[in-house]
N, CA, C and O atoms as a Maestro MAE file, in Angstrom:
{
 s_m_m2io_version
 :::
 2.0.0
}

f_m_ct {
 s_m_title
 :::
 protein
 m_atom[276] {
  # First column is atom index #
  i_m_mmod_type
  r_m_x_coord
  r_m_y_coord
  r_m_z_coord
  i_m_residue_number
  s_m_chain_name
  s_m_pdb_residue_name
  s_m_pdb_atom_name
  i_m_atomic_number
  :::
  1 25 36.778 -60.511 -17.876 1 A "UNK " " N  " 7
  2 3 36.385 -60.063 -16.636 1 A "UNK " " CA " 6
  3 2 34.859 -59.700 -16.394 1 A "UNK " " C  " 6
  4 15 34.072 -60.371 -15.728 1 A "UNK " " O  " 8
  5 25 34.571 -58.445 -17.097 2 A "UNK " " N  " 7
  6 3 33.624 -57.711 -17.655 2 A "UNK " " CA " 6
  7 2 32.296 -58.754 -17.706 2 A "UNK " " C  " 6
  8 15 31.295 -58.927 -17.010 2 A "UNK " " O  " 8
  9 25 33.025 -59.516 -19.280 3 A "UNK " " N  " 7
  10 3 31.952 -60.563 -19.719 3 A "UNK " " CA " 6
  11 2 31.232 -61.475 -18.671 3 A "UNK " " C  " 6
  12 15 30.020 -61.674 -18.588 3 A "UNK " " O  " 8
  13 25 32.424 -62.088 -17.736 4 A "UNK " " N  " 7
  14 3 31.959 -62.604 -16.595 4 A "UNK " " CA " 6
  15 2 30.948 -62.421 -15.399 4 A "UNK " " C  " 6
  16 15 30.253 -63.258 -14.823 4 A "UNK " " O  " 8
  17 25 31.084 -61.072 -15.209 5 A "UNK " " N  " 7
  18 3 30.416 -60.298 -14.145 5 A "UNK " " CA " 6
  19 2 28.829 -60.263 -14.706 5 A "UNK " " C  " 6
  20 15 27.849 -60.413 -13.976 5 A "UNK " " O  " 8
  21 25 28.793 -60.062 -15.965 6 A "UNK " " N  " 7
  22 3 27.399 -59.463 -16.787 6 A "UNK " " CA " 6
  23 2 26.854 -60.911 -17.007 6 A "UNK " " C  " 6
  24 15 25.632 -61.008 -16.891 6 A "UNK " " O  " 8
  25 25 27.619 -62.187 -17.337 7 A "UNK " " N  " 7
  26 3 27.007 -63.403 -17.478 7 A "UNK " " CA " 6
  27 2 26.337 -63.612 -16.244 7 A "UNK " " C  " 6
  28 15 25.233 -64.158 -16.243 7 A "UNK " " O  " 8
  29 25 27.085 -63.101 -14.803 8 A "UNK " " N  " 7
  30 3 26.637 -63.765 -13.975 8 A "UNK " " CA " 6
  31 2 25.561 -63.243 -13.123 8 A "UNK " " C  " 6
  32 15 25.076 -63.675 -12.078 8 A "UNK " " O  " 8
  33 25 25.215 -61.813 -14.100 9 A "UNK " " N  " 7
  34 3 23.975 -60.999 -13.514 9 A "UNK " " CA " 6
  35 2 22.892 -61.598 -14.793 9 A "UNK " " C  " 6
  36 15 21.679 -61.594 -14.582 9 A "UNK " " O  " 8
  37 25 23.318 -61.978 -15.791 10 A "UNK " " N  " 7
  38 3 22.238 -62.616 -16.502 10 A "UNK " " CA " 6
  39 2 22.063 -61.673 -17.576 10 A "UNK " " C  " 6
  40 15 21.079 -61.711 -18.314 10 A "UNK " " O  " 8
  41 25 23.123 -60.707 -17.701 11 A "UNK " " N  " 7
  42 3 22.263 -59.415 -18.583 11 A "UNK " " CA " 6
  43 2 23.347 -59.449 -19.785 11 A "UNK " " C  " 6
  44 15 24.565 -59.623 -19.732 11 A "UNK " " O  " 8
  45 25 22.478 -59.219 -20.900 12 A "UNK " " N  " 7
  46 3 22.796 -59.155 -22.051 12 A "UNK " " CA " 6
  47 2 23.870 -58.288 -22.322 12 A "UNK " " C  " 6
  48 15 24.065 -57.470 -21.423 12 A "UNK " " O  " 8
  49 25 24.689 -58.216 -23.370 13 A "UNK " " N  " 7
  50 3 25.530 -57.214 -23.907 13 A "UNK " " CA " 6
  51 2 26.044 -57.939 -25.238 13 A "UNK " " C  " 6
  52 15 26.189 -59.117 -25.564 13 A "UNK " " O  " 8
  53 25 26.264 -56.641 -25.890 14 A "UNK " " N  " 7
  54 3 26.979 -56.771 -27.341 14 A "UNK " " CA " 6
  55 2 28.391 -56.365 -27.113 14 A "UNK " " C  " 6
  56 15 28.745 -55.293 -26.622 14 A "UNK " " O  " 8
  57 25 29.282 -57.482 -27.583 15 A "UNK " " N  " 7
  58 3 30.645 -57.075 -27.757 15 A "UNK " " CA " 6
  59 2 31.133 -56.554 -28.988 15 A "UNK " " C  " 6
  60 15 30.889 -57.144 -30.041 15 A "UNK " " O  " 8
  61 25 31.779 -55.537 -28.956 16 A "UNK " " N  " 7
  62 3 32.078 -54.946 -30.683 16 A "UNK " " CA " 6
  63 2 33.863 -54.864 -30.424 16 A "UNK " " C  " 6
  64 15 34.388 -54.285 -29.474 16 A "UNK " " O  " 8
  65 25 34.693 -55.697 -31.673 17 A "UNK " " N  " 7
  66 3 35.695 -55.663 -31.386 17 A "UNK " " CA " 6
  67 2 36.211 -54.461 -32.092 17 A "UNK " " C  " 6
  68 15 36.046 -54.520 -33.311 17 A "UNK " " O  " 8
  69 25 36.875 -53.235 -31.589 18 A "UNK " " N  " 7
  70 3 37.452 -51.706 -31.745 18 A "UNK " " CA " 6
  71 2 38.337 -51.940 -33.004 18 A "UNK " " C  " 6
  72 15 38.309 -51.086 -33.890 18 A "UNK " " O  " 8
  73 25 39.218 -53.183 -33.153 19 A "UNK " " N  " 7
  74 3 40.075 -53.293 -34.066 19 A "UNK " " CA " 6
  75 2 39.506 -53.943 -35.477 19 A "UNK " " C  " 6
  76 15 40.266 -54.074 -36.437 19 A "UNK " " O  " 8
  77 25 38.309 -54.287 -35.531 20 A "UNK " " N  " 7
  78 3 37.466 -55.298 -36.384 20 A "UNK " " CA " 6
  79 2 37.615 -54.424 -37.844 20 A "UNK " " C  " 6
  80 15 37.885 -55.037 -38.877 20 A "UNK " " O  " 8
  81 25 37.436 -53.086 -37.849 21 A "UNK " " N  " 7
  82 3 37.264 -52.176 -38.712 21 A "UNK " " CA " 6
  83 2 37.643 -50.793 -38.369 21 A "UNK " " C  " 6
  84 15 37.270 -50.210 -37.351 21 A "UNK " " O  " 8
  85 25 38.502 -50.246 -39.396 22 A "UNK " " N  " 7
  86 3 39.134 -48.971 -39.692 22 A "UNK " " CA " 6
  87 2 38.419 -48.114 -38.832 22 A "UNK " " C  " 6
  88 15 37.193 -48.212 -38.885 22 A "UNK " " O  " 8
  89 25 38.928 -47.262 -38.018 23 A "UNK " " N  " 7
  90 3 38.045 -45.855 -37.569 23 A "UNK " " CA " 6
  91 2 37.057 -46.670 -36.029 23 A "UNK " " C  " 6
  92 15 36.685 -45.904 -35.140 23 A "UNK " " O  " 8
  93 25 36.882 -47.528 -35.963 24 A "UNK " " N  " 7
  94 3 36.421 -48.131 -34.728 24 A "UNK " " CA " 6
  95 2 37.179 -47.810 -33.579 24 A "UNK " " C  " 6
  96 15 36.475 -47.367 -32.671 24 A "UNK " " O  " 8
  97 25 38.592 -47.903 -33.276 25 A "UNK " " N  " 7
  98 3 39.170 -47.465 -32.092 25 A "UNK " " CA " 6
  99 2 39.307 -45.951 -31.906 25 A "UNK " " C  " 6
  100 15 39.660 -45.504 -30.815 25 A "UNK " " O  " 8
  101 25 39.023 -45.113 -32.994 26 A "UNK " " N  " 7
  102 3 39.367 -43.658 -32.889 26 A "UNK " " CA " 6
  103 2 38.015 -42.796 -32.547 26 A "UNK " " C  " 6
  104 15 37.907 -41.731 -31.939 26 A "UNK " " O  " 8
  105 25 36.868 -43.764 -33.247 27 A "UNK " " N  " 7
  106 3 35.563 -43.799 -32.725 27 A "UNK " " CA " 6
  107 2 35.739 -43.956 -31.245 27 A "UNK " " C  " 6
  108 15 35.662 -42.796 -30.840 27 A "UNK " " O  " 8
  109 25 35.956 -44.834 -30.075 28 A "UNK " " N  " 7
  110 3 35.636 -45.394 -29.465 28 A "UNK " " CA " 6
  111 2 36.498 -43.931 -28.159 28 A "UNK " " C  " 6
  112 15 35.987 -43.445 -27.150 28 A "UNK " " O  " 8
  113 25 37.487 -43.727 -28.602 29 A "UNK " " N  " 7
  114 3 38.368 -42.627 -28.249 29 A "UNK " " CA " 6
  115 2 37.808 -41.415 -27.999 29 A "UNK " " C  " 6
  116 15 37.754 -40.939 -26.865 29 A "UNK " " O  " 8
  117 25 37.226 -40.677 -29.341 30 A "UNK " " N  " 7
  118 3 36.277 -39.713 -29.393 30 A "UNK " " CA " 6
  119 2 35.144 -39.935 -28.444 30 A "UNK " " C  " 6
  120 15 35.232 -39.213 -27.451 30 A "UNK " " O  " 8
  121 25 34.254 -40.614 -28.460 31 A "UNK " " N  " 7
  122 3 33.133 -41.125 -27.229 31 A "UNK " " CA " 6
  123 2 33.716 -41.049 -25.603 31 A "UNK " " C  " 6
  124 15 33.174 -40.362 -24.737 31 A "UNK " " O  " 8
  125 25 34.568 -41.647 -25.448 32 A "UNK " " N  " 7
  126 3 34.648 -41.858 -23.835 32 A "UNK " " CA " 6
  127 2 35.819 -41.355 -23.665 32 A "UNK " " C  " 6
  128 15 36.091 -41.185 -22.477 32 A "UNK " " O  " 8
  129 25 36.888 -40.949 -24.645 33 A "UNK " " N  " 7
  130 3 38.332 -40.188 -23.985 33 A "UNK " " CA " 6
  131 2 39.377 -41.433 -23.253 33 A "UNK " " C  " 6
  132 15 40.537 -41.153 -22.952 33 A "UNK " " O  " 8
  133 25 38.928 -42.499 -23.075 34 A "UNK " " N  " 7
  134 3 40.073 -43.506 -23.134 34 A "UNK " " CA " 6
  135 2 40.136 -44.173 -23.980 34 A "UNK " " C  " 6
  136 15 39.270 -44.550 -24.770 34 A "UNK " " O  " 8
  137 25 41.548 -44.467 -23.872 35 A "UNK " " N  " 7
  138 3 42.176 -45.667 -24.990 35 A "UNK " " CA " 6
  139 2 41.880 -47.445 -24.959 35 A "UNK " " C  " 6
  140 15 42.072 -48.381 -25.736 35 A "UNK " " O  " 8
  141 25 41.424 -47.301 -23.870 36 A "UNK " " N  " 7
  142 3 41.695 -48.802 -23.084 36 A "UNK " " CA " 6
  143 2 40.424 -49.403 -23.263 36 A "UNK " " C  " 6
  144 15 39.323 -48.850 -23.268 36 A "UNK " " O  " 8
  145 25 40.766 -50.857 -23.441 37 A "UNK " " N  " 7
  146 3 39.568 -51.764 -23.553 37 A "UNK " " CA " 6
  147 2 39.404 -52.906 -22.515 37 A "UNK " " C  " 6
  148 15 40.355 -53.493 -21.999 37 A "UNK " " O  " 8
  149 25 38.169 -53.143 -22.280 38 A "UNK " " N  " 7
  150 3 36.616 -52.609 -22.342 38 A "UNK " " CA " 6
  151 2 36.285 -51.698 -22.294 38 A "UNK " " C  " 6
  152 15 36.580 -51.265 -21.180 38 A "UNK " " O  " 8
  153 25 35.727 -50.911 -22.911 39 A "UNK " " N  " 7
  154 3 34.828 -49.534 -22.286 39 A "UNK " " CA " 6
  155 2 33.266 -50.263 -22.277 39 A "UNK " " C  " 6
  156 15 32.948 -51.015 -23.199 39 A "UNK " " O  " 8
  157 25 32.457 -50.004 -21.302 40 A "UNK " " N  " 7
  158 3 31.607 -50.378 -21.214 40 A "UNK " " CA " 6
  159 2 30.394 -49.390 -21.296 40 A "UNK " " C  " 6
  160 15 30.424 -48.242 -20.853 40 A "UNK " " O  " 8
  161 25 29.259 -50.011 -21.954 41 A "UNK " " N  " 7
  162 3 28.110 -48.892 -22.072 41 A "UNK " " CA " 6
  163 2 26.944 -49.734 -21.649 41 A "UNK " " C  " 6
  164 15 26.641 -50.826 -22.130 41 A "UNK " " O  " 8
  165 25 26.172 -48.922 -20.441 42 A "UNK " " N  " 7
  166 3 24.749 -49.346 -20.172 42 A "UNK " " CA " 6
  167 2 23.676 -48.387 -20.652 42 A "UNK " " C  " 6
  168 15 23.432 -47.259 -20.222 42 A "UNK " " O  " 8
  169 25 23.074 -49.068 -21.644 43 A "UNK " " N  " 7
  170 3 22.224 -47.930 -22.657 43 A "UNK " " CA " 6
  171 2 23.297 -47.344 -23.094 43 A "UNK " " C  " 6
  172 15 24.355 -47.881 -23.421 43 A "UNK " " O  " 8
  173 25 22.841 -45.490 -23.105 44 A "UNK " " N  " 7
  174 3 23.658 -44.308 -23.171 44 A "UNK " " CA " 6
  175 2 24.697 -44.487 -22.123 44 A "UNK " " C  " 6
  176 15 25.758 -44.700 -22.709 44 A "UNK " " O  " 8
  177 25 24.821 -44.493 -21.171 45 A "UNK " " N  " 7
  178 3 25.694 -44.310 -19.968 45 A "UNK " " CA " 6
  179 2 26.754 -45.125 -19.868 45 A "UNK " " C  " 6
  180 15 26.653 -46.227 -19.328 45 A "UNK " " O  " 8
  181 25 27.910 -44.662 -20.389 46 A "UNK " " N  " 7
  182 3 29.180 -44.879 -20.318 46 A "UNK " " CA " 6
  183 2 29.458 -44.862 -19.130 46 A "UNK " " C  " 6
  184 15 29.528 -43.846 -18.439 46 A "UNK " " O  " 8
  185 25 29.738 -46.549 -18.589 47 A "UNK " " N  " 7
  186 3 30.080 -46.507 -17.168 47 A "UNK " " CA " 6
  187 2 31.953 -46.801 -17.096 47 A "UNK " " C  " 6
  188 15 32.448 -46.968 -15.982 47 A "UNK " " O  " 8
  189 25 32.722 -46.832 -18.157 48 A "UNK " " N  " 7
  190 3 34.264 -46.576 -18.158 48 A "UNK " " CA " 6
  191 2 34.608 -48.272 -18.218 48 A "UNK " " C  " 6
  192 15 33.927 -48.962 -18.976 48 A "UNK " " O  " 8
  193 25 35.564 -48.834 -17.485 49 A "UNK " " N  " 7
  194 3 36.251 -49.970 -17.648 49 A "UNK " " CA " 6
  195 2 35.325 -51.253 -16.619 49 A "UNK " " C  " 6
  196 15 34.280 -51.252 -15.968 49 A "UNK " " O  " 8
  197 25 36.402 -52.252 -16.940 50 A "UNK " " N  " 7
  198 3 35.812 -53.432 -15.650 50 A "UNK " " CA " 6
  199 2 36.432 -52.838 -14.387 50 A "UNK " " C  " 6
  200 15 36.186 -53.746 -13.594 50 A "UNK " " O  " 8
  201 25 36.971 -52.057 -13.799 51 A "UNK " " N  " 7
  202 3 37.223 -51.761 -12.540 51 A "UNK " " CA " 6
  203 2 35.882 -50.862 -12.322 51 A "UNK " " C  " 6
  204 15 35.181 -51.235 -11.382 51 A "UNK " " O  " 8
  205 25 35.400 -49.667 -13.098 52 A "UNK " " N  " 7
  206 3 34.168 -49.172 -13.237 52 A "UNK " " CA " 6
  207 2 33.222 -49.848 -12.506 52 A "UNK " " C  " 6
  208 15 32.881 -49.661 -11.338 52 A "UNK " " O  " 8
  209 25 32.782 -50.760 -13.413 53 A "UNK " " N  " 7
  210 3 31.509 -51.998 -13.696 53 A "UNK " " CA " 6
  211 2 31.730 -52.387 -12.150 53 A "UNK " " C  " 6
  212 15 30.982 -51.932 -11.285 53 A "UNK " " O  " 8
  213 25 32.657 -53.139 -11.888 54 A "UNK " " N  " 7
  214 3 33.384 -53.963 -10.462 54 A "UNK " " CA " 6
  215 2 33.308 -52.752 -9.394 54 A "UNK " " C  " 6
  216 15 33.181 -53.208 -8.258 54 A "UNK " " O  " 8
  217 25 33.349 -51.282 -9.432 55 A "UNK " " N  " 7
  218 3 32.874 -50.366 -8.148 55 A "UNK " " CA " 6
  219 2 30.989 -50.450 -7.980 55 A "UNK " " C  " 6
  220 15 30.428 -50.684 -6.910 55 A "UNK " " O  " 8
  221 25 30.316 -50.213 -9.217 56 A "UNK " " N  " 7
  222 3 29.073 -50.181 -9.416 56 A "UNK " " CA " 6
  223 2 28.441 -51.441 -8.814 56 A "UNK " " C  " 6
  224 15 27.220 -51.417 -8.657 56 A "UNK " " O  " 8
  225 25 29.226 -52.706 -8.404 57 A "UNK " " N  " 7
  226 3 28.543 -54.188 -8.215 57 A "UNK " " CA " 6
  227 2 29.383 -53.994 -6.760 57 A "UNK " " C  " 6
  228 15 29.196 -55.043 -6.144 57 A "UNK " " O  " 8
  229 25 30.040 -53.294 -6.137 58 A "UNK " " N  " 7
  230 3 30.443 -53.521 -4.862 58 A "UNK " " CA " 6
  231 2 29.483 -52.274 -4.379 58 A "UNK " " C  " 6
  232 15 29.262 -52.511 -3.192 58 A "UNK " " O  " 8
  233 25 28.980 -51.362 -4.652 59 A "UNK " " N  " 7
  234 3 28.258 -49.974 -4.264 59 A "UNK " " CA " 6
  235 2 26.578 -50.646 -4.360 59 A "UNK " " C  " 6
  236 15 25.614 -50.081 -3.842 59 A "UNK " " O  " 8
  237 25 26.521 -51.546 -4.893 60 A "UNK " " N  " 7
  238 3 25.307 -52.651 -4.845 60 A "UNK " " CA " 6
  239 2 24.287 -51.365 -5.962 60 A "UNK " " C  " 6
  240 15 23.093 -51.150 -5.751 60 A "UNK " " O  " 8
  241 25 25.097 -50.663 -7.101 61 A "UNK " " N  " 7
  242 3 24.504 -50.036 -7.684 61 A "UNK " " CA " 6
  243 2 24.014 -50.711 -9.603 61 A "UNK " " C  " 6
  244 15 23.106 -50.555 -10.420 61 A "UNK " " O  " 8
  245 25 25.015 -51.296 -9.502 62 A "UNK " " N  " 7
  246 3 24.676 -52.134 -11.009 62 A "UNK " " CA " 6
  247 2 23.627 -52.888 -11.013 62 A "UNK " " C  " 6
  248 15 23.414 -53.178 -12.191 62 A "UNK " " O  " 8
  249 25 22.754 -53.428 -10.252 63 A "UNK " " N  " 7
  250 3 21.651 -53.973 -10.554 63 A "UNK " " CA " 6
  251 2 20.561 -53.138 -11.311 63 A "UNK " " C  " 6
  252 15 19.970 -53.486 -12.333 63 A "UNK " " O  " 8
  253 25 20.404 -51.921 -10.585 64 A "UNK " " N  " 7
  254 3 19.766 -50.592 -10.661 64 A "UNK " " CA " 6
  255 2 19.706 -50.218 -12.431 64 A "UNK " " C  " 6
  256 15 18.861 -49.933 -13.279 64 A "UNK " " O  " 8
  257 25 21.190 -50.435 -12.325 65 A "UNK " " N  " 7
  258 3 21.650 -49.379 -13.718 65 A "UNK " " CA " 6
  259 2 21.252 -50.727 -14.755 65 A "UNK " " C  " 6
  260 15 20.796 -50.342 -15.832 65 A "UNK " " O  " 8
  261 25 21.320 -51.799 -14.651 66 A "UNK " " N  " 7
  262 3 20.912 -53.118 -15.510 66 A "UNK " " CA " 6
  263 2 19.539 -52.784 -16.107 66 A "UNK " " C  " 6
  264 15 19.112 -52.635 -17.252 66 A "UNK " " O  " 8
  265 25 18.904 -52.714 -14.604 67 A "UNK " " N  " 7
  266 3 17.202 -52.884 -14.952 67 A "UNK " " CA " 6
  267 2 16.813 -51.675 -15.659 67 A "UNK " " C  " 6
  268 15 15.823 -51.763 -16.385 67 A "UNK " " O  " 8
  269 25 17.466 -50.474 -15.568 68 A "UNK " " N  " 7
  270 3 16.970 -49.146 -16.289 68 A "UNK " " CA " 6
  271 2 17.721 -48.939 -18.145 68 A "UNK " " C  " 6
  272 15 17.304 -48.400 -19.170 68 A "UNK " " O  " 8
  273 25 18.902 -49.651 -17.795 69 A "UNK " " N  " 7
  274 3 19.713 -49.779 -19.276 69 A "UNK " " CA " 6
  275 2 19.110 -50.867 -20.377 69 A "UNK " " C  " 6
  276 15 19.657 -51.005 -21.471 69 A "UNK " " O  " 8
  :::
 }
 m_bond[275] {
  # First column is bond index #
  i_m_from
  i_m_to
  i_m_order
  :::
  1 1 2 1
  2 2 3 1
  3 3 4 2
  4 3 5 1
  5 5 6 1
  6 6 7 1
  7 7 8 2
  8 7 9 1
  9 9 10 1
  10 10 11 1
  11 11 12 2
  12 11 13 1
  13 13 14 1
  14 14 15 1
  15 15 16 2
  16 15 17 1
  17 17 18 1
  18 18 19 1
  19 19 20 2
  20 19 21 1
  21 21 22 1
  22 22 23 1
  23 23 24 2
  24 23 25 1
  25 25 26 1
  26 26 27 1
  27 27 28 2
  28 27 29 1
  29 29 30 1
  30 30 31 1
  31 31 32 2
  32 31 33 1
  33 33 34 1
  34 34 35 1
  35 35 36 2
  36 35 37 1
  37 37 38 1
  38 38 39 1
  39 39 40 2
  40 39 41 1
  41 41 42 1
  42 42 43 1
  43 43 44 2
  44 43 45 1
  45 45 46 1
  46 46 47 1
  47 47 48 2
  48 47 49 1
  49 49 50 1
  50 50 51 1
  51 51 52 2
  52 51 53 1
  53 53 54 1
  54 54 55 1
  55 55 56 2
  56 55 57 1
  57 57 58 1
  58 58 59 1
  59 59 60 2
  60 59 61 1
  61 61 62 1
  62 62 63 1
  63 63 64 2
  64 63 65 1
  65 65 66 1
  66 66 67 1
  67 67 68 2
  68 67 69 1
  69 69 70 1
  70 70 71 1
  71 71 72 2
  72 71 73 1
  73 73 74 1
  74 74 75 1
  75 75 76 2
  76 75 77 1
  77 77 78 1
  78 78 79 1
  79 79 80 2
  80 79 81 1
  81 81 82 1
  82 82 83 1
  83 83 84 2
  84 83 85 1
  85 85 86 1
  86 86 87 1
  87 87 88 2
  88 87 89 1
  89 89 90 1
  90 90 91 1
  91 91 92 2
  92 91 93 1
  93 93 94 1
  94 94 95 1
  95 95 96 2
  96 95 97 1
  97 97 98 1
  98 98 99 1
  99 99 100 2
  100 99 101 1
  101 101 102 1
  102 102 103 1
  103 103 104 2
  104 103 105 1
  105 105 106 1
  106 106 107 1
  107 107 108 2
  108 107 109 1
  109 109 110 1
  110 110 111 1
  111 111 112 2
  112 111 113 1
  113 113 114 1
  114 114 115 1
  115 115 116 2
  116 115 117 1
  117 117 118 1
  118 118 119 1
  119 119 120 2
  120 119 121 1
  121 121 122 1
  122 122 123 1
  123 123 124 2
  124 123 125 1
  125 125 126 1
  126 126 127 1
  127 127 128 2
  128 127 129 1
  129 129 130 1
  130 130 131 1
  131 131 132 2
  132 131 133 1
  133 133 134 1
  134 134 135 1
  135 135 136 2
  136 135 137 1
  137 137 138 1
  138 138 139 1
  139 139 140 2
  140 139 141 1
  141 141 142 1
  142 142 143 1
  143 143 144 2
  144 143 145 1
  145 145 146 1
  146 146 147 1
  147 147 148 2
  148 147 149 1
  149 149 150 1
  150 150 151 1
  151 151 152 2
  152 151 153 1
  153 153 154 1
  154 154 155 1
  155 155 156 2
  156 155 157 1
  157 157 158 1
  158 158 159 1
  159 159 160 2
  160 159 161 1
  161 161 162 1
  162 162 163 1
  163 163 164 2
  164 163 165 1
  165 165 166 1
  166 166 167 1
  167 167 168 2
  168 167 169 1
  169 169 170 1
  170 170 171 1
  171 171 172 2
  172 171 173 1
  173 173 174 1
  174 174 175 1
  175 175 176 2
  176 175 177 1
  177 177 178 1
  178 178 179 1
  179 179 180 2
  180 179 181 1
  181 181 182 1
  182 182 183 1
  183 183 184 2
  184 183 185 1
  185 185 186 1
  186 186 187 1
  187 187 188 2
  188 187 189 1
  189 189 190 1
  190 190 191 1
  191 191 192 2
  192 191 193 1
  193 193 194 1
  194 194 195 1
  195 195 196 2
  196 195 197 1
  197 197 198 1
  198 198 199 1
  199 199 200 2
  200 199 201 1
  201 201 202 1
  202 202 203 1
  203 203 204 2
  204 203 205 1
  205 205 206 1
  206 206 207 1
  207 207 208 2
  208 207 209 1
  209 209 210 1
  210 210 211 1
  211 211 212 2
  212 211 213 1
  213 213 214 1
  214 214 215 1
  215 215 216 2
  216 215 217 1
  217 217 218 1
  218 218 219 1
  219 219 220 2
  220 219 221 1
  221 221 222 1
  222 222 223 1
  223 223 224 2
  224 223 225 1
  225 225 226 1
  226 226 227 1
  227 227 228 2
  228 227 229 1
  229 229 230 1
  230 230 231 1
  231 231 232 2
  232 231 233 1
  233 233 234 1
  234 234 235 1
  235 235 236 2
  236 235 237 1
  237 237 238 1
  238 238 239 1
  239 239 240 2
  240 239 241 1
  241 241 242 1
  242 242 243 1
  243 243 244 2
  244 243 245 1
  245 245 246 1
  246 246 247 1
  247 247 248 2
  248 247 249 1
  249 249 250 1
  250 250 251 1
  251 251 252 2
  252 251 253 1
  253 253 254 1
  254 254 255 1
  255 255 256 2
  256 255 257 1
  257 257 258 1
  258 258 259 1
  259 259 260 2
  260 259 261 1
  261 261 262 1
  262 262 263 1
  263 263 264 2
  264 263 265 1
  265 265 266 1
  266 266 267 1
  267 267 268 2
  268 267 269 1
  269 269 270 1
  270 270 271 1
  271 271 272 2
  272 271 273 1
  273 273 274 1
  274 274 275 1
  275 275 276 2
  :::
 }
}
C-alpha cells in the first residue's frame, strides 16, 4: 500500500529487503525502534510505517515532505 501511494504521488523510492542480507533487519530495528515493515524514510526523516505515511497524506503534509526529501 505504501508503494501504491508513493507511485500515485510520482515519488521515487528505493526498496530494501531487510531479509536479503544478514544484519539488515537488526540495523532497521536499531534505527527505527520498530520491528515491522515497511519502515519508510523520506530523506533522513523516519516517517514510520504505512499508517504513518497515510496519516501524513490525510493531513495534507505528505506532498510538502516529499518536495523537501
